[in-house]
C-alpha positions as CSV (number, residue, x, y, z in Angstrom):
1,M,-60.2,-95.2,47.9
2,T,-56.9,-94.7,46.1
3,P,-54.0,-94.2,48.5
4,N,-52.2,-90.8,48.4
5,P,-49.2,-91.5,46.1
6,Y,-47.2,-88.6,47.6
7,L,-47.5,-90.0,51.1
8,L,-46.5,-93.5,49.8
9,A,-43.5,-91.9,48.1
10,A,-42.5,-90.1,51.3
11,D,-42.6,-93.4,53.2
12,N,-41.1,-95.3,50.3
13,S,-44.0,-97.7,50.6
14,P,-43.8,-101.0,48.7
15,A,-47.4,-100.4,47.7
16,L,-46.4,-97.4,45.5
17,L,-44.8,-99.1,42.5
18,P,-47.7,-101.7,42.0
19,L,-50.1,-98.7,42.2
20,L,-48.2,-96.8,39.5
21,R,-48.1,-99.9,37.3
22,E,-51.9,-100.1,37.5
23,N,-52.2,-96.4,36.8
24,P,-49.0,-95.1,35.1
25,A,-50.4,-91.6,34.7
26,L,-50.0,-91.2,38.5
27,A,-46.2,-91.3,38.1
28,S,-46.0,-87.9,36.5
29,A,-48.9,-86.4,38.3
30,Q,-48.4,-83.1,40.2
31,D,-50.4,-81.6,43.1
32,E,-51.8,-78.1,43.1
33,H,-48.3,-76.7,43.8
34,G,-46.6,-78.7,41.2
35,Y,-45.1,-81.1,43.7
36,S,-44.4,-84.5,42.1
37,L,-43.3,-88.0,43.1
38,V,-39.9,-87.2,41.6
39,H,-39.6,-84.3,44.0
40,A,-40.7,-86.5,46.9
41,A,-38.3,-89.4,46.0
42,A,-35.4,-87.0,45.7
43,S,-36.2,-85.1,48.9
44,Y,-36.5,-88.2,51.0
45,N,-33.5,-89.9,49.4
46,H,-35.5,-92.8,48.0
47,L,-33.1,-93.5,45.1
48,D,-34.6,-96.8,43.8
49,L,-38.0,-95.1,43.6
50,L,-36.3,-92.1,41.9
51,R,-34.7,-94.4,39.3
52,A,-37.9,-96.3,38.7
53,L,-39.9,-93.1,38.1
54,I,-37.5,-91.8,35.5
55,R,-36.5,-95.1,33.8
56,E,-39.6,-97.2,34.1
57,F,-42.3,-94.6,34.0
58,K,-40.4,-92.1,31.8
59,V,-41.2,-89.1,34.1
60,D,-39.2,-86.0,33.1
61,V,-36.3,-85.7,35.5
62,N,-36.5,-81.9,35.1
63,L,-40.2,-81.8,36.0
64,K,-40.8,-78.3,37.6
65,D,-43.1,-77.3,40.5
66,E,-45.0,-74.0,40.7
67,D,-41.7,-72.2,41.6
68,G,-40.0,-73.6,38.5
69,E,-37.8,-75.9,40.6
70,T,-36.9,-79.4,39.7
71,A,-36.2,-82.3,42.1
72,L,-32.5,-81.2,42.2
73,F,-33.6,-78.2,44.2
74,V,-34.9,-80.3,47.0
75,V,-32.2,-82.9,47.5
76,E,-30.7,-83.2,50.9
77,T,-27.9,-85.7,50.3
78,V,-25.0,-86.0,48.0
79,E,-26.2,-89.5,47.0
80,A,-29.5,-88.1,45.7
81,A,-27.8,-85.3,43.9
82,R,-25.3,-87.7,42.3
83,C,-28.1,-90.0,41.3
84,L,-30.0,-87.2,39.6
85,V,-27.0,-85.6,37.9
86,E,-24.8,-88.5,37.0
87,E,-27.3,-91.4,36.5
88,L,-30.5,-89.6,35.4
89,Q,-29.0,-86.6,33.6
90,A,-30.8,-83.9,35.5
91,S,-30.0,-80.4,34.3
92,L,-27.7,-78.2,36.5
93,D,-28.5,-74.9,34.9
94,I,-32.3,-74.7,35.3
95,R,-33.3,-71.6,37.2
96,G,-36.4,-71.3,39.4
97,S,-38.8,-68.4,39.5
98,D,-36.4,-66.6,41.8
99,G,-33.6,-66.7,39.2
100,V,-31.2,-69.1,40.9
101,T,-30.0,-72.6,40.1
102,A,-30.3,-75.6,42.4
103,R,-26.7,-75.2,43.5
104,E,-27.2,-71.5,44.1
105,K,-30.3,-72.1,46.2
106,I,-28.8,-74.9,48.3
107,E,-25.6,-72.9,48.7
108,G,-27.6,-69.8,49.8
109,E,-29.7,-71.7,52.3
110,A,-26.5,-73.3,53.8
111,E,-28.4,-76.3,55.2
112,F,-26.7,-78.9,53.0
113,P,-23.2,-77.6,52.3
114,A,-22.0,-81.0,51.1
115,V,-24.6,-81.0,48.4
116,A,-23.8,-77.5,47.3
117,E,-20.1,-78.4,47.2
118,Y,-20.8,-81.5,45.1
119,L,-22.9,-79.5,42.6
120,A,-20.3,-76.8,42.4
121,S,-17.6,-79.4,41.7
122,V,-19.6,-81.0,38.9
123,E,-20.2,-77.5,37.3
124,G,-16.5,-76.7,37.6
125,E,-15.4,-80.0,36.1
126,R,-17.8,-79.7,33.2
127,S,-16.8,-76.1,32.5
128,A,-13.1,-77.2,32.5
129,N,-13.9,-80.0,30.0
130,G,-16.1,-77.8,27.8
131,V,-19.2,-79.8,28.6
132,S,-22.6,-78.1,29.0
133,A,-24.2,-78.2,32.5
134,T,-27.2,-79.8,30.9
135,G,-25.5,-83.2,31.0
136,P,-22.6,-85.4,29.8
137,G,-22.2,-85.7,26.0
138,Q,-23.4,-82.2,25.3
139,T,-20.5,-80.0,24.3
140,A,-20.7,-76.4,25.3
141,T,-19.2,-75.1,22.1
142,T,-21.4,-75.7,19.1
143,S,-22.4,-73.4,16.2
144,A,-26.1,-74.0,17.1
145,E,-25.6,-72.2,20.4
146,L,-24.2,-69.0,18.9
147,P,-26.7,-66.2,18.1
148,P,-27.4,-65.1,14.6
149,V,-24.6,-63.0,13.2
150,P,-25.4,-59.9,11.2
151,E,-24.4,-60.0,7.5
152,G,-20.8,-59.1,6.9
153,L,-19.4,-60.6,10.1
154,A,-18.6,-64.2,11.0
155,V,-18.0,-65.2,14.6
156,S,-16.5,-68.3,16.0
157,V,-15.7,-69.1,19.7
158,G,-12.8,-66.9,20.8
159,T,-12.2,-65.2,17.5
160,M,-13.6,-63.2,14.7
161,Q,-13.2,-63.7,11.0
162,Q,-12.4,-60.4,9.5
163,A,-14.8,-59.1,6.9
164,E,-13.3,-57.3,4.0
165,D,-15.1,-54.0,4.6
166,V,-14.5,-53.8,8.4
167,P,-11.6,-51.5,9.3
168,E,-8.6,-53.2,11.0
169,E,-8.9,-51.1,14.1
170,V,-12.5,-52.0,14.6
171,D,-11.8,-55.7,14.0
172,S,-8.9,-55.7,16.5
173,E,-11.0,-54.1,19.3
174,F,-13.9,-56.4,18.5
175,R,-11.7,-59.5,18.5
176,R,-10.3,-58.5,22.0
177,R,-13.8,-58.0,23.4
178,I,-15.2,-61.3,22.0
179,E,-12.2,-63.3,23.3
180,Q,-12.8,-61.9,26.7
181,L,-16.5,-62.8,26.6
182,A,-15.7,-66.3,25.3
183,E,-13.5,-66.9,28.3
184,R,-16.3,-66.2,30.8
185,E,-18.1,-69.0,32.5
186,D,-21.5,-67.6,31.5
187,F,-20.6,-67.4,27.8
188,H,-23.0,-70.2,26.9
189,T,-25.9,-68.9,29.0
190,S,-28.7,-66.8,27.5
191,E,-27.1,-63.8,29.1
192,G,-23.7,-64.5,27.6
193,Q,-25.2,-65.1,24.2
194,A,-27.2,-61.9,24.4
195,E,-24.0,-60.0,25.2
196,L,-22.3,-61.6,22.2
197,R,-25.1,-60.6,19.9
198,K,-25.0,-57.0,21.2
199,L,-21.2,-56.9,20.6
200,V,-21.7,-58.0,17.0
201,E,-24.6,-55.6,16.4
202,D,-22.6,-52.7,17.9
203,A,-19.7,-53.5,15.6
204,V,-21.9,-53.5,12.5
205,L,-23.6,-50.3,13.7
206,G,-20.3,-48.6,14.2
207,Q,-19.1,-49.7,10.8
208,G,-22.2,-48.3,9.2
209,L,-21.9,-45.0,10.8
210,A,-18.2,-44.8,9.8
211,S,-19.2,-45.5,6.2
212,E,-21.9,-42.9,6.3
213,R,-19.4,-40.3,7.5
214,N,-17.0,-41.2,4.7
215,V,-19.5,-40.6,1.9
216,R,-21.1,-37.5,3.4
217,P,-20.3,-34.4,1.2
218,R,-18.5,-31.5,2.9
219,D,-20.5,-28.3,3.5
220,G,-19.5,-25.5,1.2
């Protein structure tokens, strides 16, 4: 009978890695609740096992359970969090089914304040350096992250290139609003990008209505 790999992972049993090498598919297996060996290794602070699962067996470090939570959500030590984030490139901005990130969940539960503090410090440092929370080497400001811009307007981070047919007063107000949005920490999240798109669309809609009024004949 094959030993339970999850129990072996919890105990950090020396029998686990030979078992996985005989049957590599077990490394990324999940139980009926989506619990994985990566979750177990992170939760029990078995860092060598955690590294082996990601590096040797190529398990996704952001593997999610049934609640949409990765291994980062279940860490109990700063060492495990640091291993996941700095060594194995785990994402900081994944949100579980309840809509919160790992840092927000750990912070809210208040059981491991040192872990929450560490994750908050990494987020703050990456934000200050213009680096995405998804990992080092991924800049937060790229044209690919910006939403599609309606025809007639061109948008870059923190500014707006004025289109010839946009009135100056509209452009000035839009420039002010987009600069305020670009300074927010959530600018590069899906919510921030959706707000940017709405700003652009509102500006174009306002311009179209103004043009319609200008060409409408007077009554009488």
